[in-house]
N, C-alpha and C positions, 0 to 999 in steps of 0.2 A: 576534460570534464572535472569539475570540482566535486569532491565527495560531500555529502550532507554532514552538517555538524549536529550531532545527536547526543543525548544523554539517556542512559537507561533509568527507568523509573523504579523506585524501590518496591520490593514485594510487600504485600500487606497480609501476610499469613500468620504472624506471631500471635495475634489476638484470637485466632480461630481455634476451634476444638481440635483435639489430636487427630481425629478422623479426617477433618477438612484439611489439616496440614499435610497429612500423608497423601490425600488426593491431590493437593496443590503441588506437592513434590513431583508427582508423576505427570500432572496435567498442566502445570503452570507454563504459560508462555510469557516471556519477557515483553514488556511494553517499552517503547522508545518515544522520546519527545524531540521534535526538531527545534534546535536552538536559534536558527535563523532561516530565512527563506532559502529554498533550494530551487535553482533554475536549471532548465535543460532545453536545448533547441531540438524540437522534434524534426528530424530531417525530411520526412514526407509531408508534413503539414505546414511548413514555413511559419512556425510559431514557436515562441519560447514559453514553455509551461512553467508554472510556479507552484510549489507545495509550500504553504505558508508556515512561518515560525509559529510554534505552539501546537502544531498538529501532533497527535499521539496515535501511534499505530503499533502493530505487533510483528512487523516483518512479513514473511510469507506465511499465511495462515494455512497450514497443512494438517491433515489428519496425523496424529502423533505417530502412528505406525510407519509413516513415510519419512520421519526425521533421520533415520539411518541413511537414507538415500538423498534427500534434499534438505539441507540445513535451512531453517527459517532466517538465518543471518548470513547465508552464503551468497553465491553469485546472483541469486534472484532477489536479494534484499531490497535494492533500489527500485527495480520494477514493482516489487511488492508494496513499497511505500507509496508509489504513485497510484497503483491499483487500489490500495486501501482508501486513499483520499477519493478517488473516482467512485468507488462503490458506496462510500458514505454519502457523497453529495450529488452523484450523477452528473458531474462536470469537473473540469480542472480549471484553475485560474491560468490565464495566459496573457502574455504581452504581445501585441502585434508588433511588427517591425516599425510601426509608427509610434510605438510607446503607449498604446491604449490598452488598459487592463480590461479584460472581459472573461465571461464564463465560457470556456472552450467546450464545445460539443455538449452543451447542457441538454439533458433528457435523451442522450444517445442510447442508454440502456446497457444492460449487463453484457450482451454479446460484443458490443463495441469495446467496452473496457477490457474484456478478456483478450480480445484481439490486440488491443494496444499493449497490454501486458506482455504478450508474446513478442511483438515487434520491438518494443523498448528493450526487452531482454536480449534479443538477437543483436540489436544495435550496441548494447553495453557489453555483452560477454561473448558474442559470436557463436553461441552454442545453439544452433537451430533445433536439433533433436531434443535437447533438454528443455528448451523453452516450449516446444510443441507438446512435450509430455506434461509440463506444468500447466499449460492451457487446458489440456484434456482433464487434468485433475480439477481445475476450476470449473469446467463444464459439469463434471460429475458431482462435485461437492460444494460449489459456490452459491447455489440457489438459496439455501437457508440464510446465509450471510446477507445476500442481496435483499431478500424479503425483510429481514430484520431491520436493515438500514432504511428501507422504504417506509417502515412503520414508525421509526424513531424520528424525533424532531431534534436533531443535533444542531446546536448553534453554529452559524456560519463563521468561518475564520477568513477574514479578508487580509490579504498580504499588504504590507506597507512597502510601496516601491518608490 
């Protein structure tokens, strides 16, 4: 598997008030931008998913209190990137083995993407217990993020293949 090529985005806190800077220091989550398409063969689906160049995400979105146990940029980072894209758009870009680009599992919903997060994590890091725990955290805390993305009209990013 090839690792995604990413760049961290700069913080935008210098212009904020002192109180907002202190809050940001404690609550800031680094954002990352994908510098080129990232592709991965989903073993159970017989499809190659693509997270397109230019996608901005924050790794694993966890309650801050859990960062001591699960790092936002640790072993769940790549499943988190895929999951963030799926939560934002309710599909993933995919290439069929015939080379056709399509929206994979469009409209599958939150439960499907949470399940994919777990299975992708197990496939990438082999840690079933950790990935099951992370999926439980998604079940408990992911609803607000899912709803926020359903209300937002985020411009679509189409990968160039």
